[in-house]
C-alpha positions as CSV (number, residue, x, y, z in Angstrom):
1,C,5.5,-3.9,-3.7
2,S,2.2,-1.8,-4.4
3,P,1.0,-1.0,-1.0
4,I,-2.8,0.4,-0.7
5,H,-4.6,2.0,2.1
6,E,-7.8,0.6,3.4
7,D,-9.6,3.7,2.7
8,D,-8.6,3.1,-1.0
9,I,-9.7,-0.4,-0.7
10,F,-13.0,0.7,0.6
11,A,-13.6,3.6,-2.0
12,H,-12.9,1.0,-4.8
13,V,-15.4,-1.5,-3.9
14,P,-18.4,0.0,-5.4
15,G,-16.3,0.3,-8.8
16,L,-15.4,-3.1,-8.6
17,L,-18.6,-4.7,-7.6
18,A,-20.3,-3.0,-10.6
19,A,-17.6,-4.4,-12.8
20,A,-18.4,-8.1,-11.3
21,S,-19.3,-10.7,-14.1
22,V,-19.4,-14.4,-14.8
23,P,-16.8,-15.2,-16.4
24,A,-15.0,-13.2,-13.5
25,T,-13.7,-9.6,-14.2
26,L,-9.9,-9.9,-13.2
27,C,-7.8,-7.0,-11.6
28,N,-4.8,-6.5,-9.4
29,W,-5.9,-4.9,-6.2
30,G,-2.9,-2.9,-5.3
31,G,-1.9,0.9,-5.0
32,D,-0.9,3.1,-7.5
33,E,2.7,3.8,-6.6
34,P,5.2,1.2,-6.8
35,V,7.9,1.1,-4.1
36,T,10.7,-1.3,-2.8
37,I,10.4,-3.0,0.6
38,Q,13.5,-1.5,1.4
39,E,12.1,2.2,0.8
40,L,8.8,1.3,2.9
41,C,10.5,0.1,5.6
42,A,13.1,2.9,5.6
43,F,10.3,5.4,5.7
44,M,8.5,3.7,8.8
45,A,11.7,3.9,10.5
46,S,12.2,7.3,9.8
47,L,8.6,8.0,11.4
48,V,9.2,6.4,14.3
49,G,12.7,7.7,14.8
50,R,14.3,4.0,14.7
51,E,17.3,3.1,12.7
52,L,16.9,0.4,10.3
53,E,19.2,-2.7,9.4
54,I,18.0,-4.6,6.4
55,V,19.6,-8.2,6.3
56,E,18.9,-9.8,2.9
57,S,18.6,-13.6,2.6
58,P,17.5,-16.3,0.3
59,E,14.7,-16.9,2.8
60,G,13.5,-13.4,2.7
61,I,10.0,-12.1,1.2
62,H,9.8,-11.8,-2.4
63,H,7.8,-8.5,-3.4
64,Y,5.8,-7.8,-6.8
65,L,4.8,-4.8,-8.3
66,L,1.1,-4.8,-9.5
67,D,-0.1,-3.4,-12.7
68,S,-3.1,-1.4,-11.3
69,A,-4.3,-0.1,-14.6
70,R,-7.2,-2.4,-15.0
71,R,-8.6,-1.6,-11.3
72,S,-7.9,2.1,-11.8
73,D,-10.0,2.0,-14.8
74,L,-12.8,0.1,-13.3
75,A,-12.6,1.9,-9.7
76,G,-10.6,4.9,-10.0
77,P,-7.3,5.8,-8.7
78,C,-6.1,5.7,-5.2
79,Q,-6.5,8.9,-3.4
80,V,-4.0,7.9,-0.6
81,S,-0.5,8.0,-1.3
82,W,1.6,5.0,0.1
83,R,3.5,7.2,2.4
84,E,0.4,9.0,3.9
85,G,-1.1,5.6,4.2
86,I,1.7,4.5,6.3
87,R,1.9,7.2,8.4
88,R,-2.0,6.6,9.1
89,M,-1.6,3.2,9.6
90,I,0.9,3.5,12.4
91,S,-0.7,6.7,13.9
92,V,-4.1,4.4,14.2
93,R,-2.4,1.2,15.4
94,H,0.2,3.0,17.7
95,P,-1.4,6.3,18.9
96,E,1.1,6.3,21.6
97,L,4.0,6.9,19.2
98,A,5.0,10.5,18.1
99,L,5.8,10.4,14.4
100,A,8.3,12.1,12.7
101,E,7.7,14.7,9.9
102,A,9.4,12.5,7.3
Protein backbone atom coordinates (compact mmCIF):
# COMPACT_ATOMS: atom_id res chain seq x y z
CA CYS A 1 0.00 0.00 0.00
CA SER A 2 1.00 3.64 -0.21
CA PRO A 3 -0.14 5.28 3.05
CA ILE A 4 -0.26 9.06 3.20
CA HIS A 5 -0.70 11.21 6.32
CA GLU A 6 -3.41 13.85 6.52
CA ASP A 7 -0.75 16.58 6.93
CA ASP A 8 0.68 15.64 3.54
CA ILE A 9 -2.77 15.53 1.96
CA PHE A 10 -3.42 19.05 3.24
CA ALA A 11 0.01 20.24 2.02
CA HIS A 12 -0.54 18.79 -1.46
CA VAL A 13 -3.89 20.50 -2.09
CA PRO A 14 -2.51 23.85 -3.38
CA GLY A 15 -0.19 22.19 -5.89
CA LEU A 16 -2.85 19.81 -7.10
CA LEU A 17 -5.43 22.59 -7.44
CA ALA A 18 -2.90 24.65 -9.40
CA ALA A 19 -2.47 21.71 -11.78
CA ALA A 20 -6.22 21.24 -12.28
CA SER A 21 -7.34 21.51 -15.88
CA VAL A 22 -9.87 20.40 -18.46
CA PRO A 23 -9.39 17.70 -19.46
CA ALA A 24 -8.48 16.55 -15.99
CA THR A 25 -4.91 16.29 -14.75
CA LEU A 26 -4.60 12.80 -13.29
CA CYS A 27 -2.28 11.49 -10.61
CA ASN A 28 -2.20 8.89 -7.87
CA TRP A 29 -2.64 10.49 -4.46
CA GLY A 30 -0.71 8.26 -2.12
CA GLY A 31 2.43 8.30 -0.03
CA ASP A 32 5.98 8.11 -1.32
CA GLU A 33 7.00 5.01 0.65
CA PRO A 34 5.58 1.63 -0.38
CA VAL A 35 4.86 -0.75 2.48
CA THR A 36 3.09 -4.10 2.72
CA ILE A 37 -0.09 -4.40 4.76
CA GLN A 38 1.71 -7.01 6.87
CA GLU A 39 4.56 -4.61 7.67
CA LEU A 40 2.18 -1.75 8.44
CA CYS A 41 0.07 -3.90 10.78
CA ALA A 42 3.17 -5.33 12.49
CA PHE A 43 4.40 -1.78 13.12
CA MET A 44 1.03 -0.76 14.59
CA ALA A 45 1.02 -3.82 16.84
CA SER A 46 4.54 -3.05 18.07
CA LEU A 47 3.53 0.53 18.90
CA VAL A 48 0.63 -0.55 21.09
CA GLY A 49 2.37 -3.57 22.61
CA ARG A 50 0.20 -6.22 21.01
CA GLU A 51 1.02 -9.43 19.21
CA LEU A 52 -0.09 -9.69 15.63
CA GLU A 53 -1.51 -12.72 13.91
CA ILE A 54 -2.08 -12.37 10.20
CA VAL A 55 -4.44 -14.84 8.58
CA GLU A 56 -4.40 -14.67 4.80
CA SER A 57 -7.40 -15.72 2.76
CA PRO A 58 -8.77 -15.24 -0.76
CA GLU A 59 -11.36 -12.85 0.73
CA GLY A 60 -8.65 -10.60 2.15
CA ILE A 61 -7.88 -7.05 1.14
CA HIS A 62 -5.76 -6.65 -1.96
CA HIS A 63 -3.26 -3.85 -1.83
CA TYR A 64 -1.67 -1.96 -4.65
CA LEU A 65 1.43 0.20 -4.79
CA LEU A 66 0.76 3.60 -6.27
CA ASP A 67 3.21 5.42 -8.48
CA SER A 68 3.47 8.79 -6.71
CA ALA A 69 5.89 10.39 -9.21
CA ARG A 70 3.26 12.53 -10.95
CA ARG A 71 1.78 13.73 -7.65
CA SER A 72 5.26 14.54 -6.40
CA ASP A 73 5.99 16.54 -9.57
CA LEU A 74 2.74 18.50 -9.17
CA ALA A 75 2.58 19.00 -5.41
CA GLY A 76 5.93 18.01 -3.93
CA PRO A 77 7.09 15.06 -1.88
CA CYS A 78 5.53 13.81 1.32
CA GLN A 79 7.03 15.21 4.50
CA VAL A 80 5.64 12.62 6.92
CA SER A 81 7.04 9.07 6.71
CA TRP A 82 4.52 6.27 6.86
CA ARG A 83 5.86 5.17 10.26
CA GLU A 84 5.58 8.66 11.72
CA GLY A 85 2.14 9.02 10.14
CA ILE A 86 0.90 5.81 11.77
CA ARG A 87 2.36 6.91 15.10
CA ARG A 88 0.60 10.30 14.86
CA MET A 89 -2.68 8.71 13.78
CA ILE A 90 -2.77 6.33 16.74
CA SER A 91 -1.63 9.04 19.16
CA VAL A 92 -4.36 11.47 18.08
CA ARG A 93 -7.19 8.96 17.81
CA HIS A 94 -6.25 6.95 20.90
CA PRO A 95 -4.54 9.31 23.37
CA GLU A 96 -5.17 6.79 26.15
CA LEU A 97 -2.54 4.45 24.65
CA ALA A 98 1.11 4.72 25.62
CA LEU A 99 3.03 4.10 22.41
CA ALA A 100 6.29 2.16 22.37
CA GLU A 101 9.43 3.56 20.79
CA ALA A 102 9.27 1.19 17.81
